[in-house]
C-alpha positions as CSV (number, residue, x, y, z in Angstrom):
1,M,0.0,0.0,0.0
2,E,2.8,2.4,0.8
3,F,4.4,1.7,-2.6
4,L,1.2,2.6,-4.3
5,V,0.8,5.9,-2.4
6,A,4.5,6.8,-3.0
7,S,4.1,6.0,-6.7
8,A,1.0,8.2,-6.9
9,I,2.8,11.1,-5.1
10,G,5.8,10.7,-7.5
11,A,3.6,10.6,-10.6
12,M,1.6,13.7,-9.6
13,T,4.7,15.6,-8.7
14,T,6.4,14.7,-12.0
15,A,3.3,15.6,-14.1
16,G,2.9,18.8,-12.1
17,V,6.5,20.0,-12.6
18,Y,6.2,19.1,-16.3
19,M,3.0,21.2,-16.7
20,V,4.4,24.1,-14.7
21,L,7.2,24.4,-17.2
22,R,4.8,24.7,-20.2
23,A,4.6,28.0,-22.1
24,R,0.8,28.5,-21.7
25,T,-1.0,29.6,-18.6
26,F,-3.7,26.9,-18.5
27,P,-1.2,24.0,-18.1
28,V,0.7,26.0,-15.5
29,V,-2.5,26.3,-13.4
30,L,-3.1,22.6,-13.8
31,G,0.5,21.8,-12.9
32,L,0.2,23.9,-9.7
33,S,-3.0,22.1,-8.8
34,L,-1.3,18.7,-9.3
35,L,1.7,19.8,-7.2
36,T,-0.7,20.8,-4.3
37,Y,-2.5,17.5,-4.6
38,A,0.8,15.6,-4.4
39,T,1.7,17.7,-1.4
40,N,-1.6,17.0,0.3
41,L,-1.3,13.3,-0.3
42,F,2.3,13.4,1.1
43,L,1.1,15.2,4.2
44,F,-1.7,12.7,4.6
45,A,0.6,9.7,4.2
46,T,3.0,11.0,6.9
47,G,0.4,10.2,9.5
48,R,0.6,6.5,8.5
49,L,-2.1,4.8,6.6
50,A,-4.5,3.5,9.3
51,V,-7.7,1.9,8.2
52,N,-10.8,2.0,10.5
53,Q,-9.0,3.7,13.3
54,P,-10.5,6.6,15.3
55,P,-8.7,10.0,15.0
56,V,-9.0,10.6,18.8
57,I,-7.6,8.4,21.5
58,G,-10.3,6.7,23.6
59,A,-10.2,4.5,26.6
60,D,-11.2,1.4,24.6
61,A,-9.3,2.2,21.4
62,T,-6.5,-0.2,20.5
63,G,-5.0,2.3,18.1
64,Y,-5.6,5.6,16.5
65,A,-5.0,7.7,13.4
66,D,-2.9,10.7,13.8
67,P,-5.2,13.8,13.6
68,L,-2.4,16.3,12.8
69,P,-1.8,15.3,9.2
70,Q,-5.6,15.4,8.6
71,A,-5.7,19.0,10.0
72,L,-2.7,20.0,7.9
73,V,-4.3,18.6,4.7
74,L,-7.6,20.4,5.4
75,T,-5.6,23.7,5.9
76,A,-3.6,23.0,2.7
77,I,-6.7,22.4,0.7
78,V,-8.2,25.8,1.7
79,I,-4.9,27.5,1.0
80,S,-4.5,25.8,-2.4
81,F,-8.0,26.7,-3.4
82,G,-7.3,30.4,-2.7
83,M,-4.0,30.2,-4.4
84,T,-5.5,28.6,-7.5
85,A,-8.2,31.3,-7.6
86,V,-5.6,34.1,-7.5
87,V,-3.5,32.4,-10.2
88,V,-6.5,32.0,-12.5
89,V,-7.5,35.6,-12.0
90,M,-3.9,36.7,-12.8
91,A,-3.8,34.5,-15.9
92,V,-7.1,35.9,-17.2
93,R,-5.9,39.4,-16.6
94,A,-2.7,38.7,-18.4
95,Y,-4.6,37.2,-21.3
96,L,-6.9,40.3,-21.6
97,E,-3.9,42.6,-21.4
98,T,-1.6,40.9,-23.9
99,G,-4.1,39.0,-26.1
100,N,-2.4,35.6,-25.7
101,D,-1.9,33.1,-22.9
102,H,1.9,32.8,-23.1
103,V,3.7,33.0,-19.8
104,D,6.9,34.5,-21.3
105,L,7.3,38.0,-22.7
106,T,5.5,39.0,-25.8
107,G,7.2,40.9,-28.6
108,E,10.5,40.3,-30.3
109,S,11.7,37.9,-27.5
110,A,8.9,35.5,-28.3
111,P,8.0,35.4,-32.0
112,E,5.5,32.5,-31.4
113,A,3.6,34.7,-29.1
114,Q,3.1,37.3,-31.8
115,E,1.6,34.8,-34.2
116,D,-1.5,34.1,-32.2
117,D,-1.8,37.5,-30.6
118,W,-5.5,38.5,-31.2
119,K,-4.8,42.2,-30.5
120,Q,-2.1,42.2,-33.2
121,L,-4.4,40.3,-35.6
122,G,-6.6,43.4,-36.0
123,H,-3.6,45.6,-36.8
124,K,-2.3,43.0,-39.3
125,Q,-5.7,42.8,-41.1
126,A,-5.9,46.6,-41.2
127,A,-2.5,46.8,-42.7
128,L,-3.4,44.2,-45.3
129,E,-6.6,46.1,-46.2
130,A,-4.6,49.4,-46.4
131,A,-2.1,47.8,-48.8
132,Q,-4.9,46.8,-51.3
133,P,-6.0,49.3,-53.9
134,T,-9.3,51.0,-53.1
135,G,-10.2,52.4,-56.5
136,P,-12.4,50.6,-59.1
137,A,-10.9,47.6,-60.7
138,P,-9.4,48.0,-64.2
139,G,-12.1,47.5,-66.9
140,A,-14.9,48.3,-64.5
141,P,-17.4,51.0,-65.4
142,G,-15.9,54.4,-64.4
143,A,-12.3,53.1,-64.4
144,G,-11.1,55.4,-67.1
145,V,-8.0,57.6,-66.9
146,A,-9.6,59.7,-64.2
147,G,-10.4,56.7,-62.1
148,A,-6.7,55.6,-61.8
149,V,-5.1,56.1,-58.4
150,G,-2.8,59.1,-58.4
151,E,-4.0,60.4,-61.7
152,R,-5.7,63.8,-62.2
153,A,-8.6,64.3,-64.5
């Protein structure tokens, strides 16, 4: 049983660290959550795995489960919930400010962040539309010499 719990803690820690190192904010938030779950499971396992044992010592109890790790885990759950809420709010705010969900800097230092920047997309489309001629097409009615761009009638 201890091997199974230790393996679960190791797998969650490994996956959490891997996801924290990603370049997007959503995997980073999931990675932090996995790390807190692994920490909670580790704290819970430090009180020994006791099945069907009371958490408080009684006169007729043959054994007991240590209540301190349970209290620590409950406190850690509340703290991790608050921390996750703050990180999500910061990630949403960063997305709204920059237009993408990359955790690194935008601009010249991260060219892949510029490609999917939705705020930049509007500027790119406006530049493409400005580069296209706005006059009537050649051969269209009213496209005589006076209709040419830059020509005077």
